[in-house]
Every structure is written in C-alpha cells, then in structure tokens.
C-alpha positions in Angstrom: -3.8 -55.0 -56.7 -3.3 -55.3 -52.8 -0.6 -57.2 -53.2 0.7 -54.6 -55.4 0.0 -51.5 -52.9 1.8 -53.4 -50.5 4.7 -54.2 -52.7 4.8 -50.9 -55.5 7.6 -52.1 -56.9 6.5 -55.5 -58.1 3.3 -53.4 -60.0 6.2 -51.0 -61.5 8.1 -54.5 -62.9 4.7 -55.4 -63.9 4.0 -52.9 -66.1 7.6 -52.4 -67.2 7.4 -56.3 -68.5 3.7 -55.5 -70.2 4.9 -52.6 -72.0 8.2 -54.4 -73.4 6.1 -57.0 -74.8 3.5 -54.9 -76.2 6.3 -53.3 -77.9 7.9 -56.0 -79.0 4.6 -57.4 -80.3 3.9 -54.2 -82.3 7.3 -53.7 -83.8 6.8 -57.6 -84.9 3.5 -56.9 -86.3 4.3 -53.6 -88.0 7.1 -55.4 -90.1 5.3 -58.3 -91.0 2.0 -55.7 -92.2 4.8 -53.3 -93.8 6.2 -56.1 -95.9 2.9 -57.6 -97.0 1.4 -53.9 -97.7 4.4 -53.2 -99.7 4.9 -56.7 -101.2 1.4 -58.5 -101.8 0.4 -56.1 -104.8 3.5 -57.2 -106.7 3.0 -61.1 -106.2 2.4 -61.8 -109.9 2.8 -64.9 -112.2 5.6 -63.9 -113.9 7.4 -63.9 -110.4 6.6 -67.4 -110.2 7.8 -68.2 -114.0 10.2 -71.5 -114.0 12.8 -69.7 -116.0 14.5 -66.6 -114.6 15.1 -63.8 -117.2 15.9 -60.4 -117.0 11.9 -59.1 -117.8 10.1 -61.2 -115.2 13.1 -62.0 -112.8 11.5 -64.9 -111.4 12.3 -66.0 -107.7 10.8 -70.1 -108.6 14.6 -70.9 -109.0 15.5 -69.3 -106.1 12.7 -71.2 -104.0 13.8 -74.2 -105.3 17.4 -73.8 -104.2 16.8 -72.3 -100.7 14.6 -75.8 -100.1 17.6 -77.8 -101.3 20.1 -75.8 -100.0 18.4 -76.2 -96.1 17.8 -80.1 -96.7 21.3 -80.6 -97.4 22.9 -78.1 -94.9 20.5 -80.0 -92.2 21.4 -83.4 -93.6 25.4 -82.3 -92.7 24.9 -80.6 -89.6 22.1 -82.5 -87.8 23.6 -85.5 -87.1 27.0 -83.9 -85.7 25.2 -81.5 -83.6 22.8 -84.0 -82.0 25.9 -86.7 -82.0 27.9 -83.9 -80.4 24.9 -82.9 -77.8 24.5 -86.7 -76.7 28.3 -87.0 -75.8 28.4 -83.5 -73.8 25.0 -84.8 -72.1 25.1 -88.4 -71.7 28.8 -89.7 -71.6 30.8 -87.4 -70.8 31.7 -86.7 -67.0 30.1 -84.0 -65.3 32.5 -81.5 -64.4 34.8 -82.5 -67.1 37.3 -79.4 -67.8 37.1 -80.4 -71.8 33.3 -80.3 -71.5 33.7 -76.7 -70.4 35.6 -75.6 -73.3 33.7 -76.9 -75.7 30.5 -75.5 -74.6 32.5 -71.9 -74.2 33.9 -72.5 -77.6 29.9 -73.3 -79.3 28.6 -70.1 -77.6 31.6 -68.5 -79.2 31.1 -70.0 -82.6 27.3 -69.1 -82.1 28.0 -65.4 -81.7 30.3 -64.8 -84.7 29.1 -62.7 -87.5 27.8 -64.7 -90.4 30.5 -62.7 -93.1 33.4 -64.3 -90.9 31.8 -67.9 -92.0 31.5 -66.7 -95.4 34.9 -65.7 -95.8 36.2 -69.3 -94.1 33.9 -70.9 -96.5 35.1 -69.1 -99.8 38.8 -69.8 -98.4 38.5 -73.1 -97.5 35.8 -74.5 -99.6 35.6 -72.6 -102.6 39.7 -71.9 -103.1 41.2 -74.5 -100.5 39.0 -77.8 -101.7 38.5 -76.0 -105.4 34.8 -76.9 -105.1 34.2 -73.3 -106.4 31.0 -71.4 -105.9 28.7 -74.2 -105.3 25.5 -76.1 -103.4 28.6 -78.0 -101.2 30.1 -75.3 -100.5 27.3 -72.9 -99.2 25.9 -76.1 -97.6 28.7 -77.2 -95.4 29.7 -73.4 -94.5 26.0 -73.1 -93.2 26.4 -76.3 -91.3 29.3 -75.1 -89.6 27.8 -71.9 -88.8 24.2 -73.3 -87.3 26.1 -76.3 -85.9 26.7 -74.5 -82.2 22.9 -74.0 -82.2 21.8 -77.2 -83.1 24.4 -78.8 -80.4 23.5 -76.4 -77.8 19.6 -76.4 -77.6 19.8 -80.2 -78.1 22.4 -80.7 -74.9 19.8 -78.5 -73.2 17.0 -80.6 -73.9 18.7 -83.8 -73.0 19.6 -82.3 -70.0 15.9 -81.7 -69.1 14.9 -85.2 -68.9 15.0 -86.6 -65.7 17.1 -89.1 -64.0 14.3 -91.2 -63.5 13.8 -92.0 -66.9 17.2 -93.2 -67.1 17.4 -94.9 -63.9 14.3 -97.0 -64.8 15.5 -97.8 -67.8 18.8 -99.2 -66.8 16.6 -101.2 -64.0 15.0 -103.2 -67.0 18.2 -104.0 -68.5 18.4 -101.6 -71.0 22.4 -100.8 -72.0 23.1 -97.3 -72.6 23.0 -96.7 -76.4 19.3 -98.3 -75.9 18.2 -96.0 -73.0 19.5 -93.0 -75.1 17.4 -94.2 -78.5 14.3 -95.1 -77.1 14.0 -93.1 -74.1 16.0 -89.8 -73.9 15.8 -88.8 -77.4 12.2 -89.2 -77.8 11.5 -87.2 -74.9 13.6 -84.1 -75.8 12.5 -84.6 -79.2 10.4 -81.3 -78.9 13.6 -79.4 -77.8 15.7 -80.7 -80.4 13.1 -79.9 -83.0 13.1 -76.2 -81.7 16.9 -75.8 -82.0 16.5 -77.5 -85.9 13.6 -74.6 -86.2 16.3 -71.6 -85.4 18.7 -73.6 -87.4 16.2 -73.6 -90.5 15.6 -70.0 -90.0 19.1 -68.8 -90.2 19.7 -71.0 -93.0 16.6 -69.6 -95.1 17.6 -65.9 -93.8 21.1 -66.0 -94.5 22.9 -63.8 -97.1 26.3 -62.4 -96.4 27.8 -66.4 -95.7 26.2 -67.6 -99.1 27.4 -65.0 -101.6 31.0 -65.7 -100.7 30.7 -69.6 -101.1 26.9 -70.5 -102.9 27.3 -67.4 -105.2 24.6 -65.8 -107.3 23.9 -67.7 -110.6 20.2 -66.6 -111.3 19.4 -70.7 -112.6 18.9 -74.0 -110.8 21.5 -75.5 -108.9 21.7 -78.7 -111.2 24.4 -80.5 -109.2 26.4 -80.5 -105.5 29.0 -78.2 -107.8 26.8 -76.0 -109.4 26.5 -72.5 -108.1 22.6 -71.1 -107.3 21.0 -68.4 -105.8 18.8 -68.7 -102.4 15.9 -66.8 -101.9 17.5 -64.2 -99.1 20.4 -63.5 -101.8 17.7 -63.0 -104.7 16.1 -60.3 -102.9 19.4 -58.9 -101.8 20.5 -58.8 -105.5 17.3 -57.2 -106.9 17.4 -54.5 -104.3 20.8 -53.5 -104.7 20.7 -53.5 -108.5 18.0 -51.0 -108.3 16.1 -51.7 -111.2 13.4 -54.5 -109.6 12.3 -52.8 -106.6 8.8 -54.2 -106.5 9.8 -57.8 -107.6 12.1 -57.6 -104.3 9.1 -56.5 -102.0 7.3 -59.4 -103.5 10.1 -62.1 -102.9 10.0 -60.3 -99.5 6.5 -61.8 -98.9 7.4 -65.1 -100.3 10.6 -65.3 -97.9 8.2 -64.7 -95.2 5.6 -67.0 -96.0 8.1 -69.8 -96.6 9.8 -69.4 -93.0 6.2 -69.1 -91.4 5.4 -72.4 -93.1 8.6 -74.4 -92.1 8.4 -72.8 -88.4 4.2 -74.3 -88.4 5.2 -77.6 -90.2 7.9 -77.9 -87.3 5.6 -77.0 -84.3 3.2 -79.0 -85.6 5.8 -82.0 -85.5 6.9 -81.5 -82.7 3.5 -80.7 -81.2 2.7 -84.4 -82.1 5.4 -85.9 -80.6 4.9 -84.7 -77.4 1.5 -85.9 -77.6 2.7 -89.4 -78.8 5.6 -89.4 -75.4 2.3 -88.6 -73.5 
C-alpha cells in the first residue's frame, strides 16, 4: 500500500481493473446460472429420444449433426489454416508486403458477420455448385468462416517459438521441413489447439450461416448432401416457433454442456502436449 500511496493513479487503475474482472465474472456466472435454472427442469427423457417428432422435439439428431458438422469442418479448415500459418511464419520473408496483405485480409475476414458468410455459402455452395442445403455446404461455409481464426492463432503460436530451436535443429543437420514438423509444431501445439478451441466454439454456436446452407431438417444428415439441423439452429427454431419454449431451454443446457466438454477436453490435450514437450 505504501507504493500505491506514492502513486495513487496505480491504485485507481488496480481498482478499475479488479472491478472490470469482477463484473465480467459476475455476468458469466449469471448467464450460466440463469440457463441452468431455466433449462435443467426441462431435461426430460423425451428430449433425448432417437427420433424427432412434434411431441418430443428431440434434440438427439441435432447433437449428432453438430458433432459430425464440427468434425467435417475441422477436417477441411485445420490443414489449410495451419498450412497457411506455417508459410507466413516459416517460409515467407519477414517484411514481405504480400504477408502483410494476407494478414490484413485474414483480420478483415475474422470480423465479417456470420450472416454474410451464410449468404455467400447459399449463393455459391447451395445454388452455384448445386449442393443444396446439405452437410457439405454448411461445413465448407463454416470452414471459410473459422479459417482466419485458426490461421492467425497458429501463426502467433509459431512466432513465439524461440529462434534458438530452429538454429539448434539446423546445426544438427535437420532440414527445413523436418525442423518444422519435429521441433516447431510440437512446441507451438498448445497455441494451435487454443485456436482450434476458438473455432470449435464458433462452429457449435453458429446459427445464421447454417440456416442458409445446412438447412433445418429435423432428422439425421445421413449423407454429405443431406440437410440437417445443428443444436444451435434447433434451439433457435424451437424458440422462434414459440410452441416449445421449455424444450428450447433444455436444449440450451445441452449446448452449454457440449461446449464446456469440448473446451475441457481440448484444454486437457493441450496440457498433456505441453507436459510432453517439457
């Protein structure tokens, strides 16, 4: 406190930062508690029936569709995002004007509203490529949407790896590709997984882009060109209809638990990889 008395502005800043942190935590706790209080009583066995009908409005098909959609989107987006980041961080010359343009474009794309991606996906994938409302149309649209996030976070993770790692690997006779695959990527893996976690959160919670591309069919998407309904879209449709508001709150709890489980699993994997690196 003596130091803060000598510099009262530091004390004011500490109070403001602490207040901001407390308000953020309180808002998060309030939202989670509100959803749980409204949704947990509506978690009935009928809500998890294998088949959807107008009586049970089961969310089980939507859960399966969401998991499949997330996996397909990551299969498409992660190789391109990580590959682009490797080029920007390891192969492109530092100070290259093209690199600056790519980074600016990626940051711009990351800020575009999701409904714009949905309109693009509908015009290009649904109509131009004649895929219709399908799993592929939704997955490719989401892959384009999360690609900037994966690319930028991966690039930042690669740039944090010390140059001494590269120099040591080159000194032992390893080539560029072997150094990247065996030294750089494992060291940057926790940061790469952090970007993938952010992408998964956006995929699972997305609605606007999927309504225009994936559709809102109530059943399982049996094939890549079949329509389906993600969990977030399912909750939106139930709320919009106004006939199954209670089930919509129950679906919100399921969505909350699903996102929490995915984030927890990803954080666990990142921690394990970090420990193995040490």
